[in-house]
GUDO-475233 format. One record per residue: residue number from 1; residue in one letter; x, y, z of N, C-alpha, C in turn. Coordinates in steps of 0.1 Angstrom, whole numbers. Example, Ala and Ser with C-alpha at 12.3 -4.5 7.8 and 13.67 -1.06 7.14 Angstrom:
2
PT   i aa   n_X   n_Y   n_Z  ca_X  ca_Y  ca_Z   c_X   c_Y   c_Z
PT   1  a   132   -57    78   123   -45    78   132   -33    78
PT   2  s   128   -22    71   137   -11    71   129     0    79
//
This chain:
304
PT   i aa   n_X   n_Y   n_Z  ca_X  ca_Y  ca_Z   c_X   c_Y   c_Z
PT   1  m     9   -11     0    -1    -1    -1     9    13     0
PT   2  r     3    20    -8    13    36    -7    12    44     4
PT   3  h    18    53     5    16    60    15     4    72    12
PT   4  k    -2    76    23   -13    83    17   -13    95     9
PT   5  d     4    98    14     2   114    10     7   114    -7
PT   6  a    11    99   -13    12    97   -25    -1    94   -35
PT   7  r   -12    98   -29   -25    93   -34   -26   101   -45
PT   8  v   -35    96   -58   -35   106   -69   -48   115   -65
PT   9  p   -43   127   -70   -50   139   -65   -66   139   -71
PT  10  i   -77   141   -68   -90   140   -75   -94   160   -78
PT  11  e   -91   161   -92   -92   171  -100  -108   178   -93
PT  12  s  -107   187   -93  -118   195   -92  -130   194  -101
PT  13  a  -143   194   -95  -149   188  -108  -154   192  -121
PT  14  p  -151   210  -117  -153   219  -127  -145   218  -138
PT  15  v  -131   216  -133  -118   217  -141  -119   203  -151
PT  16  l  -121   189  -139  -126   177  -149  -136   178  -160
PT  17  l  -145   185  -159  -155   182  -166  -152   195  -176
PT  18  k  -145   207  -174  -139   214  -188  -134   204  -195
PT  19  r  -123   196  -190  -115   188  -201  -123   174  -209
PT  20  l  -135   172  -200  -142   161  -209  -148   166  -217
PT  21  s  -154   179  -216  -162   185  -225  -155   187  -240
PT  22  r  -143   187  -239  -136   190  -253  -139   183  -262
PT  23  g  -143   190  -279  -145   184  -289  -158   183  -290
PT  24  l  -167   187  -282  -185   185  -280  -191   196  -282
PT  25  g  -183   207  -293  -194   215  -294  -187   230  -290
PT  26  r  -188   241  -289  -183   253  -285  -177   257  -274
PT  27  t  -167   259  -270  -161   260  -259  -159   274  -252
PT  28  k  -155   282  -267  -152   298  -265  -163   305  -268
PT  29  p  -171   311  -258  -181   322  -258  -180   331  -270
PT  30  p  -191   336  -274  -186   349  -283  -184   358  -274
PT  31  k  -183   371  -279  -174   384  -269  -187   388  -262
PT  32  s  -200   386  -264  -211   391  -255  -223   384  -255
PT  33  l  -231   378  -246  -240   373  -243  -253   377  -237
PT  34  y  -263   374  -241  -277   380  -238  -290   375  -227
PT  35  h  -291   380  -218  -301   377  -210  -313   385  -212
PT  36  y  -321   378  -212  -336   385  -214  -345   386  -201
PT  37  t  -351   397  -200  -356   397  -185  -364   410  -186
PT  38  s  -367   408  -177  -382   421  -172  -374   436  -169
PT  39  a  -383   442  -171  -379   458  -162  -375   456  -148
PT  40  e  -381   447  -140  -375   446  -125  -364   444  -127
PT  41  g  -363   431  -136  -349   425  -138  -336   433  -141
PT  42  l  -339   442  -149  -328   451  -155  -321   460  -145
PT  43  l  -334   464  -138  -329   473  -122  -322   468  -117
PT  44  g  -327   453  -112  -317   446  -105  -305   445  -106
PT  45  i  -300   442  -117  -289   437  -124  -280   450  -126
PT  46  l  -284   462  -125  -277   475  -130  -273   479  -115
PT  47  a  -286   478  -105  -283   482   -88  -272   473   -84
PT  48  t  -272   460   -84  -263   450   -76  -250   447   -82
PT  49  k  -250   449   -97  -241   445  -104  -237   432  -103
PT  50  s  -248   426  -106  -250   413  -104  -261   403  -111
PT  51  i  -262   393  -113  -270   386  -120  -275   374  -112
PT  52  r  -289   370  -111  -294   361  -104  -291   344  -114
PT  53  a  -286   335  -100  -285   322  -108  -297   316   -99
PT  54  t  -308   309  -106  -318   302  -101  -315   288   -99
PT  55  s  -322   280   -91  -320   271   -85  -328   261  -103
PT  56  i  -319   248  -105  -324   240  -116  -336   235  -116
PT  57  r  -341   231  -106  -355   228  -102  -362   236  -107
PT  58  y  -364   249  -105  -373   258  -107  -371   263  -121
PT  59  m  -365   257  -131  -365   263  -145  -379   261  -152
PT  60  n  -375   266  -160  -390   264  -169  -393   253  -181
PT  61  d  -380   247  -182  -381   232  -190  -384   220  -181
PT  62  t  -394   213  -185  -400   205  -174  -391   190  -176
PT  63  r  -382   188  -188  -373   175  -187  -361   180  -181
PT  64  e  -356   193  -179  -343   198  -171  -342   188  -162
PT  65  f  -327   183  -162  -319   173  -157  -323   157  -160
PT  66  q  -337   158  -163  -336   142  -169  -331   136  -180
PT  67  l  -330   142  -186  -322   140  -199  -307   134  -195
PT  68  a  -304   141  -188  -286   136  -183  -287   123  -176
PT  69  l  -299   123  -167  -301   115  -156  -302   103  -167
PT  70  a  -316   102  -175  -320    88  -182  -305    85  -192
PT  71  l  -296    95  -198  -285    91  -201  -275    81  -194
PT  72  a  -273    89  -185  -261    81  -173  -268    67  -168
PT  73  e  -281    65  -168  -280    54  -160  -282    42  -173
PT  74  r  -281    46  -186  -280    39  -196  -265    39  -199
PT  75  e  -256    42  -198  -242    46  -197  -237    34  -187
PT  76  i  -239    37  -175  -237    26  -163  -241    14  -166
PT  77  d  -252     9  -168  -256     0  -174  -245    -8  -185
PT  78  a  -245    -2  -194  -233    -8  -207  -220   -10  -201
PT  79  r  -215     2  -194  -200     3  -189  -197    -6  -180
PT  80  i  -207   -10  -171  -200   -19  -159  -211   -29  -161
PT  81  p  -210   -40  -165  -220   -52  -167  -225   -60  -154
PT  82  s  -237   -61  -150  -239   -67  -139  -233   -77  -136
PT  83  n  -228   -88  -143  -221  -100  -140  -208   -99  -139
PT  84  g  -201   -86  -142  -186   -82  -141  -180   -88  -127
PT  85  p  -166   -84  -124  -162   -87  -111  -168   -80   -99
PT  86  r  -164   -86   -85  -176   -80   -75  -170   -66   -75
PT  87  y  -158   -60   -74  -157   -45   -73  -165   -38   -82
PT  88  l  -168   -37   -97  -174   -34  -105  -191   -34  -102
PT  89  r  -195   -47   -97  -207   -45   -95  -211   -30   -82
PT  90  g  -202   -33   -73  -201   -24   -61  -200   -12   -70
PT  91  m  -193   -11   -81  -194     5   -88  -207     6   -92
PT  92  h  -212    -2  -101  -225    -1  -108  -238     4   -96
PT  93  s  -239    -2   -85  -244     1   -74  -243    12   -68
PT  94  l  -230    16   -66  -226    27   -62  -229    42   -71
PT  95  l  -231    40   -85  -229    52   -92  -244    52   -96
PT  96  l  -254    43   -95  -271    43   -96  -275    51   -85
PT  97  d  -269    46   -72  -272    55   -61  -269    65   -61
PT  98  a  -257    71   -66  -254    86   -68  -263    97   -76
PT  99  l  -272    87   -86  -280    93   -99  -291    92   -88
PT 100  r  -297    88   -80  -313    89   -66  -306   102   -62
PT 101  h  -292   105   -57  -291   113   -45  -286   128   -54
PT 102  t  -282   126   -67  -281   139   -75  -287   153   -73
PT 103  h  -303   148   -68  -311   162   -69  -308   170   -54
PT 104  e  -296   164   -45  -291   167   -29  -283   177   -34
PT 105  v  -274   176   -46  -264   187   -48  -275   198   -56
PT 106  d  -278   211   -50  -285   220   -53  -274   229   -66
PT 107  v  -279   233   -77  -271   233   -88  -278   252   -94
PT 108  f  -271   258   -94  -283   272   -94  -274   276  -112
PT 109  v  -282   279  -117  -279   286  -134  -283   297  -135
PT 110  t  -279   303  -148  -277   316  -150  -278   314  -169
PT 111  c  -292   318  -176  -294   313  -190  -293   328  -196
PT 112  f  -283   326  -209  -281   338  -220  -280   326  -231
PT 113  s  -283   340  -243  -284   334  -254  -274   340  -266
PT 114  e  -269   333  -277  -258   342  -282  -265   354  -290
PT 115  n  -279   352  -290  -286   362  -302  -297   370  -288
PT 116  g  -293   385  -295  -299   394  -285  -314   400  -288
PT 117  d  -317   395  -298  -329   399  -305  -336   389  -313
PT 118  v  -343   381  -308  -349   368  -311  -364   371  -306
PT 119  l  -375   370  -315  -390   370  -314  -394   362  -304
PT 120  s  -388   347  -301  -392   335  -295  -388   338  -282
PT 121  q  -376   346  -279  -373   347  -268  -379   358  -260
PT 122  w  -381   371  -270  -391   382  -262  -407   372  -256
PT 123  r  -409   367  -265  -426   360  -262  -420   353  -251
PT 124  g  -411   346  -248  -411   333  -239  -402   338  -225
PT 125  y  -394   349  -226  -387   351  -215  -390   364  -209
PT 126  t  -402   376  -214  -400   391  -212  -417   394  -211
PT 127  p  -424   400  -203  -433   403  -202  -436   413  -216
PT 128  a  -452   413  -223  -454   419  -232  -449   435  -231
PT 129  g  -446   438  -243  -442   451  -244  -430   459  -229
PT 130  q  -427   447  -224  -418   454  -213  -403   446  -208
PT 131  g  -396   438  -222  -389   435  -223  -374   440  -224
PT 132  y  -365   432  -222  -349   442  -223  -341   425  -224
PT 133  s  -331   430  -235  -322   420  -236  -311   424  -233
PT 134  i  -303   423  -223  -289   427  -215  -278   420  -222
PT 135  g  -269   427  -228  -255   421  -239  -244   419  -227
PT 136  i  -239   411  -221  -228   413  -210  -219   407  -215
PT 137  a  -206   410  -217  -191   407  -216  -193   395  -213
PT 138  s  -186   381  -222  -183   373  -217  -173   369  -208
PT 139  a  -165   376  -210  -150   378  -201  -152   382  -187
PT 140  t  -166   390  -183  -170   391  -169  -178   381  -165
PT 141  l  -182   371  -172  -193   361  -168  -181   350  -163
PT 142  m  -175   350  -173  -160   337  -167  -154   339  -157
PT 143  a  -153   349  -151  -148   354  -138  -157   362  -127
PT 144  s  -168   360  -128  -180   365  -118  -178   360  -105
PT 145  s  -175   353  -102  -174   344   -88  -159   345   -84
PT 146  g  -160   348   -73  -148   348   -64  -140   338   -62
PT 147  k  -151   325   -62  -144   310   -64  -148   306   -77
PT 148  k  -135   311   -89  -134   310  -101  -136   292  -103
PT 149  a  -129   284   -99  -127   270  -103  -142   262   -99
PT 150  e  -149   270   -94  -164   263   -92  -176   268   -99
PT 151  h  -171   274  -108  -181   280  -117  -179   278  -133
PT 152  q  -188   273  -141  -184   272  -155  -198   278  -163
PT 153  l  -188   281  -174  -197   291  -185  -197   279  -197
PT 154  g  -206   276  -201  -209   267  -209  -219   263  -223
PT 155  a  -217   259  -234  -230   261  -245  -236   248  -240
PT 156  c  -250   250  -239  -261   239  -242  -254   231  -248
PT 157  i  -262   216  -252  -260   206  -259  -272   200  -263
PT 158  y  -278   204  -273  -288   197  -280  -292   187  -289
PT 159  d  -278   181  -294  -278   168  -301  -274   157  -291
PT 160  s  -281   148  -292  -283   138  -282  -268   130  -286
PT 161  e  -262   127  -294  -251   119  -295  -238   123  -289
PT 162  r  -240   139  -289  -227   147  -285  -230   146  -267
PT 163  a  -244   145  -263  -252   146  -243  -242   133  -244
PT 164  g  -244   119  -250  -242   109  -248  -230   104  -249
PT 165  t  -220   114  -255  -207   113  -253  -198   112  -240
PT 166  l  -206   130  -237  -203   136  -226  -204   128  -214
PT 167  i  -219   122  -213  -219   113  -199  -214   101  -198
PT 168  a  -211    94  -211  -201    84  -212  -186    88  -209
PT 169  r  -183   100  -213  -167   101  -206  -166   105  -191
PT 170  i  -176   111  -184  -179   116  -169  -179    96  -162
PT 171  v  -187    90  -170  -190    76  -164  -170    70  -163
PT 172  n  -169    70  -174  -155    66  -177  -144    70  -167
PT 173  a  -145    86  -165  -133    93  -157  -137    85  -144
PT 174  v  -147    84  -139  -149    82  -123  -146    68  -125
PT 175  v  -149    58  -133  -143    41  -126  -130    41  -128
PT 176  r  -124    52  -138  -108    48  -140  -104    52  -130
PT 177  y  -107    63  -121  -105    70  -107  -107    61   -97
PT 178  a  -118    53   -92  -119    45   -87  -111    29   -90
PT 179  e  -104    25  -103   -99    12  -102   -86    18   -97
PT 180  r   -84    30  -101   -66    36   -96   -64    36   -82
PT 181  e   -76    41   -77   -78    44   -59   -75    30   -54
PT 182  r   -84    20   -59   -83     8   -55   -77    -2   -56
PT 183  v   -64     0   -67   -52    -6   -69   -42    -4   -60
PT 184  h   -40    11   -57   -28    20   -48   -31    18   -34
PT 185  d   -47    15   -29   -50    17   -17   -64    10   -16
PT 186  s   -63    -6   -15   -70   -14   -12   -81   -17     3
PT 187  a   -69   -10     8   -71   -13    25   -81     1    26
PT 188  h   -84     5    20   -92    20    21  -103    18    12
PT 189  a  -111    11     6  -122     9    -3  -134    17    -2
PT 190  s  -137    19    15  -147    29    19  -146    45    14
PT 191  r  -133    47    14  -131    59     9  -133    62    -6
PT 192  v  -124    52    -9  -127    51   -28  -138    50   -30
PT 193  h  -151    44   -24  -165    47   -30  -171    58   -25
PT 194  r  -165    63   -14  -171    80    -8  -169    86   -16
PT 195  e  -153    88   -22  -152    99   -30  -155    96   -44
PT 196  s  -155    85   -49  -164    83   -66  -173    89   -66
PT 197  f  -182    82   -55  -199    91   -53  -197   106   -52
PT 198  h  -190   111   -45  -194   125   -46  -188   131   -58
PT 199  l  -179   127   -65  -173   130   -78  -180   128   -89
PT 200  f  -188   119   -89  -199   116   -97  -212   124   -99
PT 201  s  -213   129   -86  -228   135   -83  -222   149   -88
PT 202  q  -209   155   -86  -207   166   -88  -204   169  -105
PT 203  l  -198   158  -111  -197   161  -125  -210   160  -133
PT 204  l  -220   152  -124  -236   154  -133  -241   162  -128
PT 205  s  -241   169  -119  -247   181  -115  -245   193  -125
PT 206  l  -230   193  -127  -227   208  -137  -228   202  -149
PT 207  a  -227   189  -153  -232   188  -165  -245   188  -175
PT 208  g  -251   182  -162  -270   178  -169  -275   194  -170
PT 209  p  -274   205  -165  -281   213  -172  -277   221  -183
PT 210  r  -266   217  -189  -256   218  -203  -266   210  -211
PT 211  i  -273   200  -212  -280   192  -220  -293   192  -223
PT 212  k  -297   199  -231  -316   199  -232  -318   191  -243
PT 213  d  -333   194  -243  -341   187  -257  -340   195  -267
PT 214  p  -334   186  -282  -335   197  -290  -344   205  -294
PT 215  a  -359   207  -289  -372   216  -292  -361   230  -288
PT 216  f  -355   231  -279  -350   242  -274  -339   249  -281
PT 217  k  -334   243  -295  -319   245  -302  -321   258  -305
PT 218  e  -333   269  -311  -330   277  -313  -325   286  -303
PT 219  e  -329   285  -291  -325   294  -285  -307   297  -281
PT 220  a  -302   290  -285  -285   290  -288  -282   291  -273
PT 221  e  -282   288  -262  -282   289  -248  -269   286  -246
PT 222  w  -264   297  -236  -254   291  -223  -260   295  -214
PT 223  r  -249   286  -203  -255   285  -191  -241   289  -179
PT 224  l  -246   299  -172  -235   297  -161  -239   289  -150
PT 225  i  -231   279  -146  -237   270  -137  -227   265  -120
PT 226  a  -232   266  -111  -225   264  -103  -233   259   -91
PT 227  a  -226   247   -79  -233   244   -70  -234   256   -60
PT 228  a  -243   253   -47  -244   261   -40  -233   267   -33
PT 229  t  -223   257   -33  -210   260   -24  -201   273   -31
PT 230  a  -205   274   -43  -196   283   -52  -197   298   -48
PT 231  f  -208   299   -38  -214   316   -37  -208   318   -22
PT 232  e  -205   330   -20  -201   335    -7  -212   338     4
PT 233  q  -222   342    -6  -233   339     4  -236   328    15
PT 234  p  -245   331    24  -246   320    33  -256   311    33
PT 235  g  -269   317    23  -277   309    20  -283   314    10
PT 236  p  -294   312    -1  -302   314   -11  -312   326    -8
PT 237  s  -311   332   -15  -325   349   -17  -336   340   -23
PT 238  f  -347   345   -21  -356   341   -23  -367   351   -35
PT 239  r  -370   346   -45  -382   356   -54  -394   354   -55
PT 240  a  -400   363   -57  -419   355   -63  -419   346   -72
PT 241  g  -419   333   -81  -421   330   -92  -440   329   -96
PT 242  r  -441   323  -104  -457   321  -112  -468   312  -102
PT 243  s  -457   302   -92  -468   290   -88  -458   290   -73
PT 244  t  -447   292   -71  -441   291   -57  -427   302   -59
PT 245  l  -425   303   -45  -413   311   -46  -399   302   -50
PT 246  v  -390   312   -58  -382   304   -60  -365   311   -55
PT 247  p  -361   301   -54  -344   305   -46  -334   307   -55
PT 248  y  -325   319   -52  -314   318   -61  -302   325   -54
PT 249  y  -290   327   -59  -281   333   -56  -275   341   -63
PT 250  l  -268   351   -61  -261   366   -70  -249   360   -74
PT 251  f  -245   361   -86  -234   363   -96  -226   378   -96
PT 252  p  -219   380   -89  -211   394   -90  -207   391  -103
PT 253  f  -210   408  -110  -197   410  -121  -184   413  -119
PT 254  a  -176   407  -125  -161   409  -128  -162   425  -136
PT 255  q  -149   431  -135  -149   443  -142  -138   436  -154
PT 256  d  -145   440  -167  -135   438  -183  -127   449  -185
PT 257  n  -114   450  -184  -108   460  -183  -116   475  -175
PT 258  g  -115   470  -166  -121   482  -160  -133   489  -160
PT 259  r  -142   478  -171  -156   484  -174  -165   476  -169
PT 260  f  -178   480  -164  -189   472  -161  -190   464  -172
PT 261  g  -197   451  -167  -201   438  -178  -210   446  -189
PT 262  v  -221   451  -185  -230   452  -197  -223   464  -206
PT 263  r  -225   458  -220  -221   464  -229  -231   469  -239
PT 264  e  -242   465  -239  -255   465  -249  -271   465  -240
PT 265  i  -279   469  -244  -295   467  -240  -304   472  -249
PT 266  i  -312   460  -252  -321   460  -262  -334   457  -256
PT 267  i  -341   469  -265  -355   470  -258  -367   462  -269
PT 268  s  -374   453  -259  -379   446  -266  -392   454  -279
PT 269  p  -402   448  -287  -412   455  -290  -418   459  -280
PT 270  t  -422   476  -279  -429   481  -275  -437   493  -282
PT 271  a  -446   500  -275  -456   511  -281  -451   522  -281
PT 272  d  -440   524  -272  -432   536  -275  -418   534  -273
PT 273  p  -409   532  -284  -394   525  -285  -387   545  -284
PT 274  k  -393   549  -285  -384   566  -286  -383   567  -268
PT 275  l  -395   568  -266  -395   570  -246  -388   559  -240
PT 276  s  -391   542  -240  -383   534  -237  -370   535  -237
PT 277  s  -366   541  -250  -349   541  -249  -347   553  -242
PT 278  q  -354   564  -245  -349   571  -235  -348   573  -218
PT 279  a  -358   563  -216  -353   563  -201  -345   553  -201
PT 280  v  -340   543  -204  -332   532  -205  -318   540  -203
PT 281  g  -315   551  -212  -305   563  -212  -308   569  -199
PT 282  a  -317   572  -193  -315   579  -180  -311   569  -168
PT 283  l  -315   558  -172  -316   548  -162  -298   545  -160
PT 284  l  -292   541  -173  -276   542  -171  -271   555  -166
PT 285  g  -276   566  -166  -267   576  -167  -271   581  -150
PT 286  s  -278   574  -143  -282   573  -127  -270   568  -121
PT 287  h  -266   555  -132  -259   544  -123  -243   548  -126
PT 288  r  -242   558  -136  -232   565  -138  -220   551  -145
PT 289  l  -230   548  -158  -230   533  -166  -223   538  -183
PT 290  s  -214   543  -187  -215   544  -201  -199   541  -205
PT 291  p  -199   535  -216  -208   535  -224  -214   525  -228
PT 292  v  -228   523  -230  -234   510  -233  -244   516  -243
PT 293  t  -244   507  -255  -253   506  -261  -271   507  -262
PT 294  v  -276   512  -265  -293   513  -262  -302   509  -276
PT 295  r  -305   501  -280  -311   503  -293  -330   493  -290
PT 296  s  -332   498  -302  -347   489  -298  -347   477  -310
PT 297  s  -355   466  -303  -358   453  -314  -362   456  -324
PT 298  s  -357   450  -335  -360   451  -349  -376   442  -354
PT 299  a  -381   434  -345  -389   422  -348  -400   431  -348
PT 300  p  -408   430  -361  -418   435  -365  -431   430  -359
PT 301  y  -429   433  -342  -442   423  -336  -451   435  -326
PT 302  r  -460   435  -323  -467   443  -315  -479   429  -309
PT 303  n  -474   433  -291  -481   425  -284  -488   436  -275
PT 304  w  -489   444  -280  -497   453  -266  -510   460  -273
//
C-alpha cells in the first residue's frame, strides 16, 4: 500500500468537466451573451452589478436534468456489466445510487443566448412590451465569482449523440479513478467509494444543466452553472415565481478592462420605442454607466 500522501489527487469537478467536454461543441463563448429579462430584472442587475442564478429545479424546461439522468443510467449499465467482477458490481450500485441522490447537490443556473434580438425569446422570457435583452461581456461572466474554479460557463448541448458522449466520458472518468485508487489503496475501499460517489454526483450536477431537449435549440443557450457551495452568501435568497417561491444566488460581475460587464441593452417590441430608449439611457446615467449601446428590437411584432 502506498503512502497516503502519494494518492492520486482528485481534480475539482469543474476542471475535470471542462477537460471532458473538449470536442463536443463550442467551448469559447462569443464576446457578448444576452440575458432576456423584465424591467424589474434590469433594475436589479444594474443596481447590484450582479445577476441571479436560479435553482435548476425551478427552470421552465420540465425535462431539466432528466435527460442527463437517463443517459447516465444507460451508460452505467453499458459500461459496468452486472455479471462482472465484484468490485465493478459495487461500482454499478454506487453510481446508480449517486443518480438517485443527484438532486441533493443543489445547482444554480443563469441563462444566456448568443442572440440578443429573437422573437421567440421576447415571447418566452419577457413581459409583453416591457422586456430587455442585456448584452454582457463573456469575459466578466467567466470571472464573475470569487471562487472561479467552482463555476462554469458552457454552451448547451442539443445533440443527443454529443450529450451521450459527454455522459460516457464522465462515467469512464469516475470508474478509472476508482480503479486506480483501488489498486493503490485497497485497504480503504470505503474512502474510494465515498470519493467516487461525490465526484460522480458533482460532475453530473454540473453537466446535466447543459443537456437540453432539441426543441430548445433555437435559443442557442449558454449557461453559467455552479453548486450552492460556489457562492459566498450563507444561503439563497428568494423571489416570487408564478406558482412558488424561487431560490437564487447572485453572481457578482467582474470588471472587464476596468469596465462594467453590460455592453448593450436591447428593448423589446414596445408601444413607444423612443420613450423607452430615453428611459433606459437615463437609468444608465443614474448609475454612471457608459458607454452602453441602447437600441430597440428590430422584430416587427405588436403584443400590446
